[in-house]
C-alpha positions as protocol buffer text, in pm:
chain_id: "A"
residue {
  index: 1
  type: MET
  ca { x: -19177 y: 2042 z: 26504 }
}
residue {
  index: 2
  type: ALA
  ca { x: -18940 y: 1763 z: 26406 }
}
residue {
  index: 3
  type: LYS
  ca { x: -19086 y: 1501 z: 26173 }
}
residue {
  index: 4
  type: PRO
  ca { x: -19126 y: 1155 z: 26328 }
}
residue {
  index: 5
  type: PRO
  ca { x: -18856 y: 912 z: 26211 }
}
residue {
  index: 6
  type: ASN
  ca { x: -18938 y: 676 z: 25925 }
}
residue {
  index: 7
  type: ARG
  ca { x: -18912 y: 301 z: 25967 }
}
residue {
  index: 8
  type: TYR
  ca { x: -18538 y: 287 z: 25895 }
}
residue {
  index: 9
  type: GLY
  ca { x: -18479 y: 580 z: 26129 }
}
residue {
  index: 10
  type: ALA
  ca { x: -18684 y: 425 z: 26408 }
}
residue {
  index: 11
  type: LEU
  ca { x: -18491 y: 98 z: 26381 }
}
residue {
  index: 12
  type: ILE
  ca { x: -18147 y: 260 z: 26382 }
}
residue {
  index: 13
  type: GLU
  ca { x: -18246 y: 485 z: 26676 }
}
residue {
  index: 14
  type: LYS
  ca { x: -18360 y: 184 z: 26877 }
}
residue {
  index: 15
  type: ILE
  ca { x: -18034 y: -2 z: 26813 }
}
residue {
  index: 16
  type: PHE
  ca { x: -17823 y: 305 z: 26896 }
}
residue {
  index: 17
  type: PHE
  ca { x: -17992 y: 410 z: 27220 }
}
residue {
  index: 18
  type: ASP
  ca { x: -18013 y: 54 z: 27353 }
}
residue {
  index: 19
  type: ARG
  ca { x: -17630 y: 71 z: 27367 }
}
residue {
  index: 20
  type: TYR
  ca { x: -17548 y: 438 z: 27410 }
}
residue {
  index: 21
  type: SER
  ca { x: -17423 y: 600 z: 27729 }
}
residue {
  index: 22
  type: THR
  ca { x: -17271 y: 946 z: 27772 }
}
residue {
  index: 23
  type: GLY
  ca { x: -16907 y: 949 z: 27669 }
}
residue {
  index: 24
  type: ALA
  ca { x: -16926 y: 639 z: 27450 }
}
residue {
  index: 25
  type: THR
  ca { x: -16718 y: 654 z: 27131 }
}
residue {
  index: 26
  type: SER
  ca { x: -16807 y: 317 z: 26975 }
}
residue {
  index: 27
  type: LEU
  ca { x: -17110 y: 89 z: 26992 }
}
residue {
  index: 28
  type: LYS
  ca { x: -17116 y: -262 z: 26842 }
}
residue {
  index: 29
  type: PHE
  ca { x: -17427 y: -435 z: 26713 }
}
residue {
  index: 30
  type: THR
  ca { x: -17522 y: -716 z: 26476 }
}
residue {
  index: 31
  type: ARG
  ca { x: -17755 y: -749 z: 26180 }
}
residue {
  index: 32
  type: THR
  ca { x: -17994 y: -960 z: 26388 }
}
residue {
  index: 33
  type: ASP
  ca { x: -18044 y: -658 z: 26616 }
}
residue {
  index: 34
  type: ILE
  ca { x: -18247 y: -505 z: 26332 }
}
residue {
  index: 35
  type: GLU
  ca { x: -18492 y: -794 z: 26363 }
}
residue {
  index: 36
  type: SER
  ca { x: -18511 y: -753 z: 26743 }
}
residue {
  index: 37
  type: ALA
  ca { x: -18569 y: -377 z: 26709 }
}
residue {
  index: 38
  type: ALA
  ca { x: -18848 y: -429 z: 26455 }
}
residue {
  index: 39
  type: GLU
  ca { x: -19019 y: -680 z: 26684 }
}
residue {
  index: 40
  type: THR
  ca { x: -18993 y: -452 z: 26989 }
}
residue {
  index: 41
  type: LEU
  ca { x: -19126 y: -150 z: 26796 }
}
residue {
  index: 42
  type: ASP
  ca { x: -19394 y: -359 z: 26622 }
}
residue {
  index: 43
  type: LEU
  ca { x: -19266 y: -250 z: 26281 }
}
residue {
  index: 44
  type: LYS
  ca { x: -19277 y: -451 z: 25961 }
}
residue {
  index: 45
  type: LEU
  ca { x: -18932 y: -597 z: 25903 }
}
residue {
  index: 46
  type: PRO
  ca { x: -18768 y: -460 z: 25583 }
}
residue {
  index: 47
  type: LYS
  ca { x: -18717 y: -726 z: 25316 }
}
residue {
  index: 48
  type: ASN
  ca { x: -18355 y: -617 z: 25270 }
}
residue {
  index: 49
  type: LEU
  ca { x: -18197 y: -574 z: 25614 }
}
residue {
  index: 50
  type: GLY
  ca { x: -17871 y: -462 z: 25457 }
}
residue {
  index: 51
  type: ASP
  ca { x: -18043 y: -161 z: 25297 }
}
residue {
  index: 52
  type: VAL
  ca { x: -18123 y: -20 z: 25642 }
}
residue {
  index: 53
  type: LEU
  ca { x: -17752 y: 5 z: 25717 }
}
residue {
  index: 54
  type: TYR
  ca { x: -17646 y: 100 z: 25363 }
}
residue {
  index: 55
  type: SER
  ca { x: -17891 y: 389 z: 25370 }
}
residue {
  index: 56
  type: PHE
  ca { x: -17729 y: 550 z: 25676 }
}
residue {
  index: 57
  type: ARG
  ca { x: -17375 y: 465 z: 25570 }
}
residue {
  index: 58
  type: PHE
  ca { x: -17392 y: 624 z: 25226 }
}
residue {
  index: 59
  type: ARG
  ca { x: -17724 y: 795 z: 25148 }
}
residue {
  index: 60
  type: ALA
  ca { x: -17909 y: 944 z: 25443 }
}
residue {
  index: 61
  type: ALA
  ca { x: -17822 y: 1141 z: 25754 }
}
residue {
  index: 62
  type: LEU
  ca { x: -17864 y: 968 z: 26088 }
}
residue {
  index: 63
  type: PRO
  ca { x: -18177 y: 1060 z: 26288 }
}
residue {
  index: 64
  type: VAL
  ca { x: -18170 y: 1392 z: 26474 }
}
residue {
  index: 65
  type: ARG
  ca { x: -18174 y: 1223 z: 26818 }
}
residue {
  index: 66
  type: ILE
  ca { x: -17850 y: 1041 z: 26735 }
}
residue {
  index: 67
  type: VAL
  ca { x: -17691 y: 1351 z: 26582 }
}
residue {
  index: 68
  type: LYS
  ca { x: -17759 y: 1546 z: 26903 }
}
residue {
  index: 69
  type: THR
  ca { x: -17528 y: 1311 z: 27096 }
}
residue {
  index: 70
  type: GLN
  ca { x: -17229 y: 1405 z: 26875 }
}
residue {
  index: 71
  type: PRO
  ca { x: -16957 y: 1616 z: 27041 }
}
residue {
  index: 72
  type: GLU
  ca { x: -16862 y: 1932 z: 26853 }
}
residue {
  index: 73
  type: GLY
  ca { x: -16647 y: 1852 z: 26551 }
}
residue {
  index: 74
  type: MET
  ca { x: -16731 y: 1482 z: 26562 }
}
residue {
  index: 75
  type: GLU
  ca { x: -16992 y: 1263 z: 26392 }
}
residue {
  index: 76
  type: TRP
  ca { x: -17119 y: 908 z: 26416 }
}
residue {
  index: 77
  type: VAL
  ca { x: -17046 y: 671 z: 26128 }
}
residue {
  index: 78
  type: ILE
  ca { x: -17146 y: 307 z: 26085 }
}
residue {
  index: 79
  type: GLU
  ca { x: -16855 y: 75 z: 26008 }
}
residue {
  index: 80
  type: LEU
  ca { x: -16820 y: -295 z: 25940 }
}
residue {
  index: 81
  type: ALA
  ca { x: -16658 y: -473 z: 26235 }
}
residue {
  index: 82
  type: GLY
  ca { x: -16672 y: -837 z: 26125 }
}
residue {
  index: 83
  type: ARG
  ca { x: -16908 y: -1078 z: 25954 }
}
residue {
  index: 84
  type: ALA
  ca { x: -17260 y: -937 z: 26009 }
}
residue {
  index: 85
  type: ILE
  ca { x: -17114 y: -717 z: 26288 }
}
residue {
  index: 86
  type: TYR
  ca { x: -17129 y: -338 z: 26276 }
}
residue {
  index: 87
  type: MET
  ca { x: -17014 y: -46 z: 26486 }
}
residue {
  index: 88
  type: PHE
  ca { x: -17126 y: 309 z: 26547 }
}
residue {
  index: 89
  type: ARG
  ca { x: -16799 y: 504 z: 26580 }
}
residue {
  index: 90
  type: LEU
  ca { x: -16728 y: 871 z: 26650 }
}
residue {
  index: 91
  type: VAL
  ca { x: -16493 y: 1025 z: 26394 }
}
residue {
  index: 92
  type: LYS
  ca { x: -16387 y: 1377 z: 26303 }
}
residue {
  index: 93
  type: ILE
  ca { x: -16631 y: 1539 z: 26061 }
}
residue {
  index: 94
  type: ASN
  ca { x: -16490 y: 1480 z: 25715 }
}
residue {
  index: 95
  type: ARG
  ca { x: -16763 y: 1506 z: 25452 }
}
residue {
  index: 96
  type: VAL
  ca { x: -16645 y: 1472 z: 25097 }
}
residue {
  index: 97
  type: LEU
  ca { x: -16841 y: 1696 z: 24862 }
}
residue {
  index: 98
  type: PRO
  ca { x: -16726 y: 1839 z: 24528 }
}
residue {
  index: 99
  type: ARG
  ca { x: -16582 y: 2187 z: 24560 }
}
residue {
  index: 100
  type: GLU
  ca { x: -16795 y: 2450 z: 24389 }
}
residue {
  index: 101
  type: ASP
  ca { x: -16499 y: 2676 z: 24305 }
}
residue {
  index: 102
  type: LEU
  ca { x: -16292 y: 2419 z: 24113 }
}
residue {
  index: 103
  type: VAL
  ca { x: -16232 y: 2464 z: 23739 }
}
residue {
  index: 104
  type: MET
  ca { x: -16404 y: 2227 z: 23493 }
}
residue {
  index: 105
  type: ILE
  ca { x: -16171 y: 2037 z: 23260 }
}
residue {
  index: 106
  type: ASP
  ca { x: -16326 y: 1961 z: 22920 }
}
residue {
  index: 107
  type: ILE
  ca { x: -16275 y: 1603 z: 22797 }
}
residue {
  index: 108
  type: PRO
  ca { x: -16398 y: 1472 z: 22457 }
}
residue {
  index: 109
  type: ASP
  ca { x: -16688 y: 1238 z: 22537 }
}
residue {
  index: 110
  type: ALA
  ca { x: -16603 y: 885 z: 22420 }
}
residue {
  index: 111
  type: THR
  ca { x: -16902 y: 715 z: 22584 }
}
residue {
  index: 112
  type: PRO
  ca { x: -17099 y: 507 z: 22328 }
}
residue {
  index: 113
  type: GLU
  ca { x: -17458 y: 629 z: 22301 }
}
residue {
  index: 114
  type: LEU
  ca { x: -17580 y: 272 z: 22339 }
}
residue {
  index: 115
  type: ILE
  ca { x: -17408 y: 246 z: 22679 }
}
residue {
  index: 116
  type: ARG
  ca { x: -17575 y: 566 z: 22799 }
}
residue {
  index: 117
  type: ALA
  ca { x: -17913 y: 440 z: 22674 }
}
residue {
  index: 118
  type: CYS
  ca { x: -17884 y: 99 z: 22842 }
}
residue {
  index: 119
  type: ALA
  ca { x: -17722 y: 189 z: 23178 }
}
residue {
  index: 120
  type: LEU
  ca { x: -17951 y: 59 z: 23451 }
}
residue {
  index: 121
  type: ASP
  ca { x: -17856 y: 304 z: 23726 }
}
residue {
  index: 122
  type: ASP
  ca { x: -17632 y: 602 z: 23805 }
}
residue {
  index: 123
  type: GLU
  ca { x: -17353 y: 391 z: 23953 }
}
residue {
  index: 124
  type: GLN
  ca { x: -17339 y: 158 z: 23652 }
}
residue {
  index: 125
  type: ALA
  ca { x: -17343 y: 457 z: 23414 }
}
residue {
  index: 126
  type: LEU
  ca { x: -17066 y: 630 z: 23608 }
}
residue {
  index: 127
  type: LEU
  ca { x: -16840 y: 323 z: 23606 }
}
residue {
  index: 128
  type: ALA
  ca { x: -16893 y: 287 z: 23230 }
}
residue {
  index: 129
  type: ILE
  ca { x: -16811 y: 655 z: 23173 }
}
residue {
  index: 130
  type: LEU
  ca { x: -16489 y: 618 z: 23372 }
}
residue {
  index: 131
  type: ARG
  ca { x: -16386 y: 320 z: 23157 }
}
residue {
  index: 132
  type: TYR
  ca { x: -16476 y: 449 z: 22810 }
}
residue {
  index: 133
  type: ASN
  ca { x: -16325 y: 794 z: 22872 }
}
residue {
  index: 134
  type: ARG
  ca { x: -16017 y: 656 z: 23054 }
}
residue {
  index: 135
  type: LEU
  ca { x: -16076 y: 908 z: 23330 }
}
residue {
  index: 136
  type: VAL
  ca { x: -15884 y: 699 z: 23586 }
}
residue {
  index: 137
  type: ASP
  ca { x: -15576 y: 713 z: 23358 }
}
residue {
  index: 138
  type: ILE
  ca { x: -15616 y: 1087 z: 23300 }
}
residue {
  index: 139
  type: PHE
  ca { x: -15671 y: 1167 z: 23667 }
}
residue {
  index: 140
  type: LEU
  ca { x: -15384 y: 957 z: 23806 }
}
residue {
  index: 141
  type: GLY
  ca { x: -15141 y: 989 z: 23513 }
}
residue {
  index: 142
  type: LEU
  ca { x: -15114 y: 608 z: 23491 }
}
residue {
  index: 143
  type: THR
  ca { x: -15200 y: 338 z: 23240 }
}
residue {
  index: 144
  type: THR
  ca { x: -15478 y: 141 z: 23408 }
}
residue {
  index: 145
  type: TYR
  ca { x: -15689 y: -166 z: 23338 }
}
residue {
  index: 146
  type: SER
  ca { x: -16021 y: -266 z: 23492 }
}
residue {
  index: 147
  type: LEU
  ca { x: -15968 y: -591 z: 23681 }
}
residue {
  index: 148
  type: GLN
  ca { x: -16313 y: -652 z: 23828 }
}
residue {
  index: 149
  type: ASN
  ca { x: -16624 y: -460 z: 23922 }
}
residue {
  index: 150
  type: HIS
  ca { x: -16861 y: -512 z: 24214 }
}
residue {
  index: 151
  type: LEU
  ca { x: -16598 y: -723 z: 24385 }
}
residue {
  index: 152
  type: ARG
  ca { x: -16728 y: -886 z: 24702 }
}
residue {
  index: 153
  type: THR
  ca { x: -16455 y: -996 z: 24937 }
}
residue {
  index: 154
  type: THR
  ca { x: -16361 y: -1002 z: 25304 }
}
residue {
  index: 155
  type: VAL
  ca { x: -16105 y: -808 z: 25508 }
}
residue {
  index: 156
  type: LYS
  ca { x: -15972 y: -918 z: 25846 }
}
residue {
  index: 157
  type: GLY
  ca { x: -16133 y: -728 z: 26132 }
}
residue {
  index: 158
  type: ILE
  ca { x: -16393 y: -576 z: 25898 }
}
residue {
  index: 159
  type: GLY
  ca { x: -16581 y: -862 z: 25734 }
}
residue {
  index: 160
  type: GLN
  ca { x: -16745 y: -862 z: 25392 }
}
residue {
  index: 161
  type: ILE
  ca { x: -16703 y: -555 z: 25174 }
}
residue {
  index: 162
  type: GLU
  ca { x: -16788 y: -466 z: 24814 }
}
residue {
  index: 163
  type: ILE
  ca { x: -16558 y: -261 z: 24591 }
}
residue {
  index: 164
  type: ASP
  ca { x: -16741 y: -86 z: 24308 }
}
residue {
  index: 165
  type: GLU
  ca { x: -16454 y: -141 z: 24065 }
}
residue {
  index: 166
  type: LEU
  ca { x: -16092 y: -249 z: 24098 }
}
residue {
  index: 167
  type: TYR
  ca { x: -15823 y: -132 z: 23857 }
}
residue {
  index: 168
  type: VAL
  ca { x: -15456 y: -221 z: 23827 }
}
residue {
  index: 169
  type: GLY
  ca { x: -15207 y: 18 z: 23674 }
}
residue {
  index: 170
  type: LEU
  ca { x: -14851 y: 98 z: 23572 }
}
residue {
  index: 171
  type: ASP
  ca { x: -14647 y: 417 z: 23571 }
}
residue {
  index: 172
  type: LYS
  ca { x: -14361 y: 508 z: 23333 }
}
residue {
  index: 173
  type: CYS
  ca { x: -14109 y: 345 z: 23568 }
}
residue {
  index: 174
  type: GLY
  ca { x: -14296 y: 14 z: 23574 }
}
residue {
  index: 175
  type: CYS
  ca { x: -14430 y: 53 z: 23929 }
}
residue {
  index: 176
  type: HIS
  ca { x: -14751 y: -147 z: 23986 }
}
residue {
  index: 177
  type: TYR
  ca { x: -15061 y: 5 z: 24146 }
}
residue {
  index: 178
  type: VAL
  ca { x: -15396 y: -122 z: 24273 }
}
residue {
  index: 179
  type: ILE
  ca { x: -15678 y: 130 z: 24238 }
}
residue {
  index: 180
  type: PRO
  ca { x: -16007 y: 68 z: 24421 }
}
residue {
  index: 181
  type: VAL
  ca { x: -16279 y: 294 z: 24281 }
}
residue {
  index: 182
  type: GLN
  ca { x: -16587 y: 410 z: 24469 }
}
residue {
  index: 183
  type: ALA
  ca { x: -16866 y: 535 z: 24240 }
}
residue {
  index: 184
  type: LYS
  ca { x: -17153 y: 748 z: 24365 }
}
residue {
  index: 185
  type: GLY
  ca { x: -17450 y: 880 z: 24173 }
}
residue {
  index: 186
  type: GLY
  ca { x: -17787 y: 1023 z: 24262 }
}
residue {
  index: 187
  type: LYS
  ca { x: -17826 y: 1089 z: 24635 }
}
residue {
  index: 188
  type: ASP
  ca { x: -17541 y: 860 z: 24739 }
}
residue {
  index: 189
  type: ARG
  ca { x: -17248 y: 1035 z: 24904 }
}
residue {
  index: 190
  type: VAL
  ca { x: -16879 y: 951 z: 24885 }
}
residue {
  index: 191
  type: GLY
  ca { x: -16810 y: 749 z: 25198 }
}
residue {
  index: 192
  type: ILE
  ca { x: -16495 y: 786 z: 25404 }
}
residue {
  index: 193
  type: VAL
  ca { x: -16575 y: 453 z: 25569 }
}
residue {
  index: 194
  type: GLN
  ca { x: -16590 y: 275 z: 25233 }
}
residue {
  index: 195
  type: THR
  ca { x: -16262 y: 434 z: 25125 }
}
residue {
  index: 196
  type: CYS
  ca { x: -16091 y: 314 z: 25444 }
}
residue {
  index: 197
  type: GLN
  ca { x: -16221 y: -39 z: 25378 }
}
residue {
  index: 198
  type: ASP
  ca { x: -16090 y: -25 z: 25020 }
}
residue {
  index: 199
  type: ILE
  ca { x: -15743 y: 77 z: 25139 }
}
residue {
  index: 200
  type: ARG
  ca { x: -15737 y: -199 z: 25404 }
}
residue {
  index: 201
  type: PHE
  ca { x: -15833 y: -451 z: 25135 }
}
residue {
  index: 202
  type: VAL
  ca { x: -15538 y: -350 z: 24915 }
}
residue {
  index: 203
  type: GLU
  ca { x: -15298 y: -360 z: 25210 }
}
residue {
  index: 204
  type: GLU
  ca { x: -15410 y: -715 z: 25293 }
}
residue {
  index: 205
  type: LYS
  ca { x: -15450 y: -866 z: 24945 }
}
residue {
  index: 206
  type: PHE
  ca { x: -15177 y: -679 z: 24750 }
}
residue {
  index: 207
  type: PRO
  ca { x: -14904 y: -601 z: 25006 }
}
residue {
  index: 208
  type: GLY
  ca { x: -14637 y: -549 z: 24737 }
}
residue {
  index: 209
  type: MET
  ca { x: -14833 y: -295 z: 24533 }
}
residue {
  index: 210
  type: ARG
  ca { x: -14908 y: 72 z: 24593 }
}
residue {
  index: 211
  type: CYS
  ca { x: -15270 y: 172 z: 24662 }
}
residue {
  index: 212
  type: ARG
  ca { x: -15429 y: 472 z: 24489 }
}
residue {
  index: 213
  type: ALA
  ca { x: -15783 y: 489 z: 24628 }
}
residue {
  index: 214
  type: ILE
  ca { x: -16020 y: 710 z: 24434 }
}
residue {
  index: 215
  type: ALA
  ca { x: -16389 y: 803 z: 24428 }
}
residue {
  index: 216
  type: ALA
  ca { x: -16607 y: 933 z: 24147 }
}
residue {
  index: 217
  type: GLN
  ca { x: -16920 y: 1141 z: 24195 }
}
residue {
  index: 218
  type: PHE
  ca { x: -17170 y: 1263 z: 23936 }
}
residue {
  index: 219
  type: MET
  ca { x: -17214 y: 1640 z: 23965 }
}
residue {
  index: 220
  type: ASP
  ca { x: -17457 y: 1629 z: 23675 }
}
residue {
  index: 221
  type: ALA
  ca { x: -17506 y: 1404 z: 23371 }
}
residue {
  index: 222
  type: GLN
  ca { x: -17194 y: 1540 z: 23197 }
}
residue {
  index: 223
  type: VAL
  ca { x: -16967 y: 1636 z: 23489 }
}
residue {
  index: 224
  type: VAL
  ca { x: -16771 y: 1387 z: 23699 }
}
residue {
  index: 225
  type: ALA
  ca { x: -16581 y: 1483 z: 24015 }
}
residue {
  index: 226
  type: LEU
  ca { x: -16283 y: 1258 z: 24093 }
}
residue {
  index: 227
  type: PHE
  ca { x: -16108 y: 1241 z: 24431 }
}
residue {
  index: 228
  type: GLU
  ca { x: -15789 y: 1066 z: 24537 }
}
residue {
  index: 229
  type: PHE
  ca { x: -15760 y: 972 z: 24904 }
}
residue {
  index: 230
  type: THR
  ca { x: -15472 y: 894 z: 25133 }
}
residue {
  index: 231
  type: LEU
  ca { x: -15433 y: 782 z: 25494 }
}
residue {
  index: 232
  type: GLN
  ca { x: -15268 y: 1044 z: 25716 }
}
residue {
  index: 233
  type: ASP
  ca { x: -15245 y: 986 z: 26091 }
}
residue {
  index: 234
  type: ASP
  ca { x: -15505 y: 710 z: 26053 }
}
residue {
  index: 235
  type: GLU
  ca { x: -15751 y: 955 z: 25896 }
}
residue {
  index: 236
  type: ILE
  ca { x: -15869 y: 962 z: 25535 }
}
residue {
  index: 237
  type: LYS
  ca { x: -15768 y: 1283 z: 25360 }
}
residue {
  index: 238
  type: VAL
  ca { x: -15839 y: 1415 z: 25009 }
}
residue {
  index: 239
  type: ALA
  ca { x: -15506 y: 1424 z: 24825 }
}
residue {
  index: 240
  type: GLU
  ca { x: -15641 y: 1559 z: 24495 }
}
residue {
  index: 241
  type: GLU
  ca { x: -15969 y: 1658 z: 24331 }
}
residue {
  index: 242
  type: ARG
  ca { x: -16052 y: 1724 z: 23965 }
}
residue {
  index: 243
  type: HIS
  ca { x: -16377 y: 1792 z: 23780 }
}
residue {
  index: 244
  type: TYR
  ca { x: -16412 y: 1659 z: 23425 }
}
residue {
  index: 245
  type: LYS
  ca { x: -16683 y: 1776 z: 23185 }
}
residue {
  index: 246
  type: LEU
  ca { x: -16762 y: 1543 z: 22896 }
}
residue {
  index: 247
  type: VAL
  ca { x: -16829 y: 1740 z: 22576 }
}
residue {
  index: 248
  type: GLN
  ca { x: -16838 y: 1682 z: 22202 }
}
residue {
  index: 249
  type: ALA
  ca { x: -16488 y: 1713 z: 22057 }
}
residue {
  index: 250
  type: ASN
  ca { x: -16588 y: 1998 z: 21824 }
}
residue {
  index: 251
  type: ARG
  ca { x: -16718 y: 2198 z: 22121 }
}
residue {
  index: 252
  type: ILE
  ca { x: -16379 y: 2222 z: 22293 }
}
residue {
  index: 253
  type: ASP
  ca { x: -16223 y: 2567 z: 22261 }
}
residue {
  index: 254
  type: PRO
  ca { x: -15864 y: 2551 z: 22120 }
}
residue {
  index: 255
  type: GLN
  ca { x: -15766 y: 2841 z: 22347 }
}
residue {
  index: 256
  type: THR
  ca { x: -15884 y: 2639 z: 22649 }
}
residue {
  index: 257
  type: ILE
  ca { x: -15661 y: 2349 z: 22540 }
}
residue {
  index: 258
  type: ARG
  ca { x: -15364 y: 2584 z: 22520 }
}
residue {
  index: 259
  type: ASP
  ca { x: -15445 y: 2718 z: 22867 }
}
residue {
  index: 260
  type: TYR
  ca { x: -15439 y: 2362 z: 23008 }
}
residue {
  index: 261
  type: ARG
  ca { x: -15073 y: 2337 z: 22906 }
}
residue {
  index: 262
  type: GLY
  ca { x: -14991 y: 2607 z: 23159 }
}
């Protein structure tokens, strides 16, 4: 027997099915609809309304009743559609999970012990590890600099977004790049929707610079998966993926280093 939906699930189901009809591919709603749904269902209103939506955008699967309406090969995602406006939209299934068959690349761990001890959460720790180990530089083959983290801004047609960290970079020819980074730890999943928003932000705010959108995901405390994304036929695709294992310098096998050259 299916478990009854929790409070977040009950609210998102109510909002969805109040608007859904067979054949629909997009359904708009607003943040205030969460309040209306809670009142109708006689549920205690969550203190953080945004967490209801964040949960289903990046952490949790949508309720089974909603999933059952998905055509084969498609899935519902929740996108921003303006200030405090959201949209359920059907997209092709495109989950981004680290490949299990990809080789691990050993990198000498340059993360200060004090940083590891004081990191408040997985996302903060992951962003720090990327910076101190220059993993963005290594992955992209660029010289990069962290411009700002947890950047809150707006994008036309989307509304307010938050970019986990924004880098700028240079290549050997002097070409300039803007690199929005999405960092995911714990149960959070790399979000295609967030990546699309990051790319749209760069297109709007830095029209003369090339975008290299990437995401980082903890596989475990010492292994970081990095993905680079690109837009192809208006769909987000994985252009490259690498797994980096942070180890003590004296634990790296010289033969392994020689093999990397090949």
